[in-house]
C-alpha positions as CSV (number, residue, x, y, z in Angstrom):
1,M,16.7,14.7,-12.5
2,S,15.5,16.6,-9.4
3,Q,17.7,19.0,-7.6
4,N,17.4,17.0,-4.4
5,K,18.6,13.9,-6.3
6,N,21.5,15.9,-7.7
7,A,22.4,17.1,-4.3
8,L,22.3,13.6,-2.8
9,I,24.7,12.3,-5.6
10,R,27.1,15.2,-4.8
11,Y,27.0,14.4,-1.0
12,K,27.8,10.7,-1.7
13,T,30.5,11.6,-4.1
14,I,32.2,14.0,-1.7
15,D,31.9,11.4,1.0
16,K,33.5,8.7,-1.2
17,C,36.4,11.1,-2.1
18,L,37.1,12.1,1.5
19,Q,37.1,8.5,2.6
20,N,40.2,8.0,0.4
21,K,42.8,9.4,2.8
22,Y,45.7,8.5,0.5
23,R,44.9,11.4,-1.8
24,Q,44.8,15.1,-1.3
25,W,41.5,16.6,-2.3
26,T,41.2,20.2,-3.5
27,L,37.9,21.9,-4.2
28,E,38.6,21.6,-7.9
29,D,39.1,17.8,-7.5
30,L,35.7,17.5,-5.7
31,I,34.0,19.5,-8.4
32,E,35.5,17.3,-11.1
33,C,34.4,14.1,-9.3
34,C,30.9,15.4,-8.7
35,S,30.6,16.4,-12.3
36,E,31.6,13.0,-13.5
37,A,29.2,11.3,-11.1
38,L,26.3,13.4,-12.4
39,F,27.3,12.8,-16.0
40,E,27.2,9.1,-15.3
41,Y,23.7,9.3,-13.9
42,E,22.2,11.8,-16.4
43,G,24.2,11.1,-19.5
44,R,25.0,14.8,-20.1
45,D,27.3,17.5,-18.8
46,N,26.0,19.3,-15.7
47,P,28.3,22.1,-14.8
48,I,28.8,22.5,-11.1
49,S,29.9,25.8,-9.6
50,K,32.5,26.3,-6.9
51,R,29.9,27.9,-4.8
52,T,27.7,24.8,-5.0
53,I,30.3,22.4,-3.7
54,Q,31.2,24.9,-0.9
55,M,27.6,25.0,0.2
56,D,27.4,21.2,0.0
57,I,30.4,20.9,2.3
58,Q,28.9,23.4,4.7
59,L,25.6,21.5,4.8
60,M,27.4,18.2,5.3
61,R,29.2,19.7,8.3
62,S,25.9,21.0,9.8
63,E,23.1,19.2,11.7
64,K,20.6,20.1,9.1
65,L,21.2,16.9,7.1
66,G,22.0,14.9,10.2
67,Y,25.6,14.2,8.9
68,N,27.7,16.5,11.2
69,A,30.6,15.5,8.9
70,P,34.0,16.4,10.4
71,I,35.3,18.0,7.2
72,V,38.4,20.1,7.8
73,V,40.8,22.1,5.6
74,Y,44.5,21.8,5.9
75,D,47.3,23.7,4.3
76,K,44.5,26.2,3.3
77,K,43.8,24.1,0.3
78,Y,43.0,20.4,0.9
79,Y,39.8,18.8,2.3
80,K,39.6,15.7,4.5
81,Y,37.7,14.0,7.3
82,E,39.2,14.7,10.6
83,D,38.0,11.2,11.7
84,D,39.6,8.8,9.2
85,D,36.8,6.3,9.8
86,F,33.9,8.7,9.2
87,S,31.3,8.2,6.5
88,I,27.8,9.8,6.1
89,T,26.6,6.2,5.5
90,D,27.5,5.3,9.0
91,I,25.8,8.0,11.0
92,P,23.8,6.9,14.0
93,L,20.0,6.8,13.9
94,T,18.1,9.7,15.4
95,E,15.3,9.4,17.9
96,T,12.8,10.2,15.1
97,D,14.4,7.4,12.9
98,M,14.0,5.0,15.8
99,N,10.3,5.8,16.2
100,V,9.6,5.4,12.5
101,L,11.5,2.1,12.4
102,T,9.7,0.8,15.5
103,E,6.3,1.4,14.0
104,T,7.3,0.0,10.6
105,V,8.5,-3.3,12.3
106,A,5.3,-3.5,14.3
107,M,3.2,-3.1,11.2
108,L,5.1,-5.6,9.2
109,K,4.8,-8.2,11.9
110,Q,1.0,-8.1,11.6
111,F,1.3,-9.8,8.2
112,K,2.6,-13.0,9.6
113,D,0.3,-15.1,7.4
114,F,2.5,-14.7,4.4
115,S,5.8,-16.5,3.8
116,L,6.8,-13.3,2.0
117,F,7.0,-11.6,5.4
118,N,8.4,-14.8,7.0
119,D,11.4,-14.5,4.6
120,V,12.3,-11.1,6.2
121,S,11.6,-12.2,9.7
122,D,15.3,-12.5,10.5
123,I,15.9,-9.0,9.1
124,L,13.1,-7.7,11.3
125,Q,14.4,-9.5,14.3
126,R,17.9,-7.9,13.8
127,L,16.3,-4.6,13.2
128,E,14.3,-4.9,16.4
129,D,17.4,-5.8,18.3
130,K,19.2,-2.8,16.9
131,I,16.3,-0.5,17.8
132,Y,15.7,-1.7,21.3
133,S,19.4,-1.7,22.1
134,E,19.4,2.1,21.4
135,K,16.0,3.0,22.9
136,S,13.7,1.8,25.6
137,H,10.9,-0.5,24.6
138,T,7.7,1.2,23.6
139,K,4.3,-0.1,22.6
140,P,3.2,0.3,19.0
141,V,0.8,3.1,18.3
142,I,-0.4,1.9,14.9
143,Y,-2.6,-1.1,14.6
144,L,-4.1,-2.6,11.4
145,D,-7.7,-3.8,11.5
146,K,-7.1,-7.5,11.3
147,N,-9.1,-10.4,12.6
148,D,-6.8,-13.3,13.5
149,N,-9.8,-15.5,14.3
150,L,-11.2,-15.3,10.8
151,K,-11.5,-18.7,9.2
152,G,-9.4,-19.5,6.1
153,L,-6.4,-17.3,7.0
154,H,-4.2,-20.4,7.1
155,Y,-4.7,-20.8,3.4
156,L,-3.2,-17.3,2.6
157,D,0.3,-18.5,2.1
158,E,-0.6,-21.6,0.1
159,I,-2.7,-19.5,-2.3
160,Y,0.0,-16.8,-2.4
161,Q,2.6,-19.4,-3.4
162,A,0.3,-20.9,-6.0
163,I,-0.3,-17.5,-7.6
164,I,3.3,-16.6,-8.0
165,K,4.2,-20.1,-9.2
166,K,1.2,-20.3,-11.5
167,V,-0.2,-23.6,-10.1
168,V,-3.8,-24.7,-10.6
169,L,-5.6,-25.3,-7.4
170,V,-8.2,-28.0,-6.6
171,I,-10.6,-26.4,-4.1
172,T,-13.3,-27.9,-2.0
173,Y,-15.7,-25.1,-1.3
174,K,-19.1,-24.5,0.4
175,S,-20.7,-21.1,-0.2
176,F,-23.3,-19.6,2.2
177,K,-26.0,-20.2,-0.3
178,S,-25.2,-23.9,-1.1
179,R,-26.3,-26.8,1.0
180,D,-23.5,-29.1,-0.2
181,E,-19.8,-28.6,-0.8
182,S,-18.3,-28.7,-4.2
183,K,-14.9,-29.5,-5.6
184,F,-13.4,-27.8,-8.7
185,H,-10.2,-26.6,-10.4
186,F,-9.4,-23.0,-9.9
187,H,-6.8,-20.8,-11.6
188,P,-5.8,-18.2,-9.0
189,F,-5.0,-14.6,-10.2
190,I,-4.8,-12.4,-7.1
191,L,-5.7,-12.2,-3.4
192,K,-7.9,-9.3,-2.3
193,E,-8.9,-8.1,1.1
194,F,-12.1,-6.2,1.7
195,N,-13.8,-5.3,5.0
196,N,-11.4,-7.5,6.9
197,R,-12.2,-10.6,4.8
198,W,-9.9,-12.2,2.2
199,F,-11.0,-13.3,-1.2
200,L,-9.3,-15.4,-4.0
201,I,-9.9,-14.0,-7.5
202,G,-9.5,-16.2,-10.5
203,K,-11.3,-18.6,-13.0
204,T,-12.5,-22.2,-12.9
205,K,-12.0,-22.4,-16.7
206,G,-10.7,-20.2,-19.5
207,S,-14.2,-19.9,-21.0
208,Q,-15.7,-18.9,-17.6
209,P,-16.0,-15.4,-16.2
210,I,-13.7,-14.2,-13.4
211,T,-15.1,-15.1,-10.0
212,N,-14.2,-14.6,-6.3
213,L,-14.0,-17.2,-3.5
214,A,-14.2,-16.2,0.2
215,L,-11.3,-17.8,2.0
216,D,-13.5,-18.5,5.0
217,R,-15.7,-20.8,2.9
218,I,-12.8,-22.9,1.6
219,L,-12.7,-26.4,3.1
220,S,-9.5,-27.7,1.6
221,I,-6.9,-27.0,-1.1
222,D,-5.0,-29.4,-3.3
223,Y,-2.9,-28.9,-6.5
224,D,-3.1,-30.1,-10.1
225,F,0.4,-29.9,-11.6
226,N,-0.7,-31.5,-14.8
227,L,-3.4,-29.0,-15.8
228,P,-1.9,-26.0,-17.6
229,Y,-2.4,-22.7,-15.8
230,I,-4.4,-20.0,-17.6
231,E,-2.1,-17.3,-18.6
232,E,-4.3,-14.3,-18.5
233,N,-3.2,-10.6,-18.3
234,F,-5.5,-9.8,-15.4
235,D,-5.6,-6.1,-14.5
236,A,-7.0,-5.9,-11.0
237,E,-7.1,-2.1,-10.9
238,L,-9.1,-1.9,-14.1
239,Y,-11.4,-4.8,-13.1
240,Y,-12.3,-3.3,-9.8
241,K,-12.3,0.3,-11.0
242,N,-16.1,0.8,-10.8
243,V,-17.2,-1.4,-7.9
244,V,-17.2,-1.4,-4.1
245,G,-15.8,-4.5,-2.6
246,V,-15.0,-7.7,-4.6
247,T,-18.2,-8.6,-6.5
248,V,-18.3,-7.6,-10.2
249,N,-21.6,-8.5,-11.7
250,T,-20.9,-9.8,-15.2
251,G,-22.9,-8.0,-17.9
252,L,-23.7,-4.9,-15.9
253,H,-22.2,-1.5,-16.7
254,P,-21.4,1.4,-14.4
255,T,-24.4,3.5,-13.7
256,K,-24.9,6.9,-12.1
257,I,-26.2,6.7,-8.6
258,E,-27.5,9.9,-7.0
259,L,-27.5,10.1,-3.2
260,W,-28.7,12.6,-0.6
261,I,-26.6,12.7,2.6
262,D,-27.9,14.4,5.7
263,A,-25.9,17.1,7.5
264,E,-24.7,14.8,10.2
265,N,-23.0,12.3,7.8
266,T,-21.9,14.9,5.3
267,P,-18.4,15.5,6.9
268,Y,-17.7,11.8,6.9
269,V,-18.7,11.3,3.3
270,L,-16.8,14.3,2.1
271,T,-13.6,13.3,4.0
272,K,-13.9,9.6,3.2
273,P,-15.6,9.2,-0.2
274,L,-17.8,6.2,-0.7
275,H,-15.9,5.5,-3.9
276,N,-13.3,7.2,-6.0
277,T,-15.9,8.2,-8.6
278,Q,-17.8,10.2,-5.9
279,R,-18.6,13.8,-7.1
280,L,-20.2,16.6,-5.1
281,I,-23.3,17.9,-7.0
282,K,-25.0,20.2,-4.5
283,Q,-24.5,21.5,-1.0
284,N,-27.8,22.5,0.6
285,E,-28.4,25.2,3.1
286,D,-29.3,22.8,5.9
287,G,-25.8,21.2,5.6
288,S,-26.9,18.1,3.6
289,I,-25.4,17.3,0.2
290,I,-26.2,15.5,-3.0
291,I,-23.5,13.3,-4.6
292,H,-23.1,11.1,-7.6
293,L,-21.3,7.8,-7.8
294,F,-20.5,6.1,-11.1
295,I,-20.4,2.4,-10.1
296,I,-21.7,-1.1,-10.8
297,P,-24.3,-1.9,-8.1
298,N,-23.5,-5.0,-6.1
299,Y,-24.0,-6.6,-2.7
300,E,-21.2,-4.7,-1.0
301,M,-22.4,-1.4,-2.2
302,E,-25.9,-2.1,-0.8
303,R,-24.4,-3.0,2.6
304,L,-22.3,0.2,2.6
305,L,-25.4,2.4,1.9
306,L,-27.6,0.5,4.3
307,G,-25.0,1.2,7.0
308,F,-26.0,4.9,7.0
309,G,-29.5,4.1,8.0
310,G,-31.7,7.2,7.8
311,G,-28.8,9.4,7.0
312,I,-28.8,8.6,3.3
313,E,-31.5,8.5,0.6
314,I,-31.1,7.0,-2.9
315,I,-32.6,9.4,-5.3
316,R,-31.9,7.5,-8.5
317,P,-31.9,5.1,-10.2
318,E,-35.5,4.1,-9.5
319,N,-34.9,0.3,-9.4
320,L,-32.1,0.6,-6.8
321,R,-34.2,3.1,-4.8
322,N,-37.2,0.6,-4.7
323,R,-34.9,-2.3,-3.8
324,M,-33.4,-0.5,-0.8
325,K,-36.9,0.7,0.2
326,K,-38.1,-2.9,0.4
327,I,-35.1,-3.9,2.5
328,L,-35.6,-1.1,4.9
329,Q,-39.4,-1.7,5.2
330,K,-38.6,-5.3,6.0
331,A,-36.2,-4.2,8.6
332,I,-38.8,-1.9,10.2
333,T,-41.3,-4.8,10.5
334,R,-38.7,-6.6,12.7
335,Y,-39.1,-3.9,15.3
336,E,-42.9,-3.7,15.1
337,L,-43.6,-7.2,16.2
């Protein structure tokens, strides 16, 4: 157990003792109670020195911990709270505490599409009332990148509930590439957000590969309570370990992609890696760099790299280099008309 955790247990134990005003507390009594509390948490004896408890009391009295505990000594032997109603668990919030809580409430309220957050709305409201009763109203300074006008957001909670309750969905869907809509059963595993869009990850059948559905392409959702839900131990972190975005091309394996980044974009790529597999291979004298990624190529990765325009060059593999070259050449022709 960390020393900080030990200290916190001692502070709480001393506080609990001193709240009991019907007993006289000596330093030895406090040492014994703290020792018992630590033994209960750690399962082994943890000797506490007299000096340690004296320092704890001194810190609890000070402003350093924010307690300002009114601990006094009487008859040169016994410790007590001068204020019988005092407890370190009832100390008022500081200005810093208020600012942190204000921002936390503002951030949580941006997730209004989930009933998970609706369940704590009453708590948030009470917390807001408490905060604003103690400080003037201030505007939030943290905003999440969230598009409330994106289609399909109203399905978020329905799908979320279906996932946690393991219910098979009946989805009517129309992809960008399809002329007609289709209707099928879907076993939902997780919801995933990427680039300000939401996707549902799951399977149509147990024998079929994992697939993703864009929420903005879903036309309707129903339920099939008679069809058994596929119990699959889906590991999202492992599944998406080597991709950018949500598309995992079945049958493909991670490949080493070598990229040249110009000097202008180098700071951005170094401070915000394109993927967690990014490795710096070479730093050139002109400020440009060469990096390696170990990922499975997909549509999202191509969009990411194309976003750098002329600031990036794919060195290898050759097939990806040629594909990106054709896309860029086609783009150039749009400006030569």
